C-alpha positions in Angstrom: 143.6 136.6 84.9 147.2 137.9 85.8 149.9 137.4 83.3 151.8 135.1 85.5 148.6 132.8 85.3 148.2 130.3 82.2 144.8 128.8 81.5 143.3 125.3 82.4 143.8 123.6 79.0 144.1 120.2 78.8 147.5 118.8 77.7 147.8 117.5 74.1 147.2 113.9 73.5 150.5 112.1 73.2 149.8 110.9 69.2 149.7 114.8 68.5 152.9 115.4 70.4 154.6 112.7 68.9 153.4 114.4 65.6 154.8 117.6 66.5 157.9 116.6 67.4 160.5 117.8 64.4 161.7 115.1 62.1 165.3 113.5 62.9 168.0 115.4 60.8 170.0 113.8 58.1 173.2 113.8 60.2 171.6 112.8 63.3 169.8 109.4 61.0 173.6 108.7 59.7 174.7 109.2 63.4 172.4 106.4 64.6 172.6 104.5 62.1 177.0 104.6 62.6 175.7 102.8 66.3 174.0 100.2 65.0 176.4 99.1 62.6 179.0 99.1 65.1 177.1 97.2 67.6 176.1 94.7 64.7 179.9 94.2 64.0 181.0 94.5 67.4 178.5 91.6 68.2 179.8 89.5 65.7 183.5 90.4 66.3 182.7 88.9 69.8 180.6 86.1 68.6 183.2 84.9 65.9 186.3 85.2 68.2 184.4 83.0 70.4 183.9 80.7 67.3 187.5 80.5 66.7 188.6 79.2 69.4 185.3 77.0 69.8 185.5 75.5 66.3 189.2 74.2 66.3 188.1 71.8 69.5 185.1 70.4 67.6 187.5 69.3 64.0 190.4 68.4 66.0 188.0 65.8 67.5 187.6 64.4 63.6 190.0 61.6 63.1 192.6 62.9 60.5 194.3 59.8 58.1 197.9 60.3 58.7 200.7 59.2 56.6 202.4 55.7 56.6 203.9 54.8 59.8 202.3 57.7 62.1 202.4 56.9 65.9 199.4 57.1 68.0 197.9 60.4 67.4 198.9 61.9 71.3 202.9 60.9 70.6 202.6 61.9 66.8 201.4 65.6 67.5 204.0 65.5 70.4 207.0 64.8 68.4 205.9 66.1 64.6 207.7 69.6 64.2 205.6 70.4 61.0 208.6 70.7 58.9 207.0 69.4 55.6 209.5 67.0 54.6 207.1 64.4 53.9 204.5 66.9 51.9 207.8 67.1 49.8 208.7 63.6 48.6 204.9 62.0 48.0 204.8 61.7 44.5 201.5 61.6 44.1 201.0 64.7 46.6 198.7 62.6 49.0 199.8 64.6 51.8 198.4 67.9 53.2 199.4 70.1 56.0 196.6 71.0 58.3 195.1 74.5 58.8 193.5 76.0 61.7 190.7 74.5 62.2 192.8 71.3 63.3 193.4 73.5 66.4 196.6 72.0 68.1 197.0 69.6 65.3 197.4 72.7 63.0 200.5 72.4 60.4 200.3 68.5 60.8 200.4 66.6 57.8 197.2 64.3 57.0 195.8 62.7 54.1 192.7 63.3 52.3 192.2 59.7 50.9 188.7 60.7 49.0 190.4 63.4 47.1 194.1 61.7 46.8 194.7 58.6 48.4 198.4 57.1 49.3 199.1 54.2 46.8 202.7 53.5 47.3 203.9 55.1 44.4 207.3 55.4 45.8 207.8 51.8 46.9 209.5 52.5 49.6 207.5 55.2 51.8 209.6 58.1 51.2 207.7 59.9 53.7 209.2 57.6 56.6 212.3 58.3 55.1 212.1 61.6 55.1 211.0 62.6 58.9 213.4 63.9 60.8 212.1 63.1 64.1 210.5 59.8 63.9 206.2 61.1 64.2 206.8 58.3 60.9 208.3 55.2 61.7 208.8 51.8 60.4 209.0 50.2 64.1 207.8 52.2 66.8 210.2 52.3 69.6 210.0 49.8 72.8 208.5 52.5 75.2 205.1 52.9 73.1 202.5 51.4 73.3 200.9 49.1 70.7 197.1 49.3 70.3 195.7 45.9 70.2 194.6 45.1 66.1 196.9 48.4 65.3 200.0 45.4 64.1 199.9 44.0 60.9 200.4 40.2 60.8 202.5 40.0 58.4 204.3 42.8 56.2 202.1 43.5 53.5 202.7 42.6 49.6 203.0 45.6 47.4 201.6 44.5 44.3 203.4 46.7 42.3 206.4 44.6 43.9 205.0 41.1 43.9 207.7 40.1 41.4 211.0 41.9 42.8 213.3 40.0 45.1 211.8 41.8 48.0 208.0 42.7 47.5 206.9 44.0 51.0 206.2 47.5 52.7 208.3 47.3 55.7 205.0 48.7 57.8 204.2 47.1 61.0 201.1 49.2 61.4 198.3 50.1 59.3 196.7 53.8 58.9 193.6 52.6 59.3 191.2 50.1 58.2 188.5 50.5 55.2 185.1 49.9 55.8 181.8 49.8 53.5 180.1 52.4 54.6 177.6 52.9 52.4 176.4 49.5 51.3 173.4 51.0 49.4 175.5 52.7 47.3 178.1 49.9 46.5 177.7 49.2 42.5 178.9 45.7 43.0 176.2 44.7 45.6 173.4 45.9 43.3 175.0 43.8 40.5 175.6 47.2 38.0 178.8 47.7 36.0 181.2 50.8 35.8 181.9 52.6 32.3 184.1 55.9 32.1 187.0 57.8 34.0 186.5 56.3 38.1 186.0 59.7 39.3 184.7 62.0 36.1 186.6 63.6 33.6 187.8 66.2 35.8 188.7 64.9 39.1 193.0 65.5 39.8 193.5 62.6 41.6 196.7 60.4 40.8 197.9 56.9 40.7 200.3 54.4 39.5 198.8 52.0 36.7 201.3 49.3 36.5 199.8 48.4 33.0 200.8 52.1 32.2 204.3 53.0 33.9 205.3 51.6 37.5 207.2 54.4 37.9 204.9 57.7 37.0 201.4 58.2 38.4 198.6 59.4 36.1 195.6 61.0 36.4 192.3 58.9 36.8 190.3 60.7 34.7 192.6 59.7 31.9 191.9 56.0 32.6 188.2 54.8 31.2 186.9 51.9 32.8 184.8 49.5 31.5 183.8 46.4 33.7 180.5 44.3 33.8 180.1 44.1 37.5 182.0 46.7 39.7 185.0 46.1 41.2 187.2 48.9 41.3 188.3 48.8 44.8 189.7 45.5 44.3 190.9 46.1 40.9 193.0 48.7 41.8 194.1 48.4 45.7 197.8 48.3 45.6 198.0 45.9 48.5 197.8 42.2 48.0 195.1 40.2 49.8 193.8 43.5 51.3 190.0 43.8 49.3 188.3 40.9 47.7 184.4 40.8 46.3 182.8 37.8 48.0 179.3 36.5 47.3 177.5 37.1 50.6 173.8 36.8 52.2 172.0 40.4 52.0 169.6 41.4 55.0 166.7 39.8 52.5 168.3 36.6 52.7 169.4 36.8 48.7 173.3 36.7 47.6 174.7 39.3 46.5 178.3 40.5 45.6 180.0 42.5 48.0 183.8 44.3 48.8 185.0 42.9 51.7 187.8 43.8 53.5 190.6 41.5 55.3 193.3 41.5 57.4 196.4 42.8 55.2 194.5 45.9 54.5 196.7 49.0 55.3 194.2 52.0 55.2 195.9 53.7 52.6 192.8 54.7 51.0 192.9 53.8 47.2 189.7 52.3 47.5 187.8 55.2 48.8 189.5 57.4 46.2 188.8 55.2 43.7 185.1 54.5 44.0 183.2 55.4 41.5 180.2 56.4 43.8 179.4 59.8 44.9 179.7 59.6 48.1 181.9 57.2 48.1 180.9 53.7 49.0 183.8 52.7 51.0 185.8 54.7 53.3 188.7 54.8 55.3 188.6 54.7 59.3 191.6 56.6 60.5 193.7 54.8 63.3 190.8 52.0 63.2 192.0 48.9 64.3 191.7 45.2 62.6 188.6 43.1 64.8 188.2 39.6 64.2 
């Protein structure tokens, strides 16, 4: 056999060839890990960037409860300059400014009634007086449409001012309407009472209690209730005739007590904030109109 010839030996099996390969060096393994990490991070960044533009569109569809006197949503967002003047004058710090998830509504004022409702502690609705653009207004300009059911039948009577020469709030349209969204949780419907702070000792929400101080809102956590049948939503509603406890027929035909919302409801959110069940049995539907 010549030197140029090679013996006819069969190739080594694949498994043996693979075993024969030298192991990757430490530097090579580190390089591959870095590539994998870069790929994961890049993929996460692309997905995150997509969601950052998509999520605001989702959240923007969730109605926000706007401060008293707010124009309809489209007109409100078009005219509000996000100056924060309404935030600064609110005595109970009910008004917040929306963050990035609100999309085009970022920076616009809103109220989270469950956390802190508007209880009209300012009497004259200071946020409207402070608004420089008319986004919050006592009366809409004639060229803007008024949605059916949005106007109040009469100026709401503020219970804190009931004995004053002028007891009404100068509001022409409601912020929303209270709805008993979880009747199965309502203590009044269950015929149960309530003892203790309405939302627990750690709740930071504030409200004006006439029996304590007309002008100084106090923390709800500092006020203790003891009622045989829960009526906190009615007891603390700041607007006369907006809600009452009525005897109604349950689905099974039995008679029960239940909160009933009436036309004077302005949608301030006090009933939602004070409701002691968790989650709240009653909620404000933002921009809801009165339906007969």
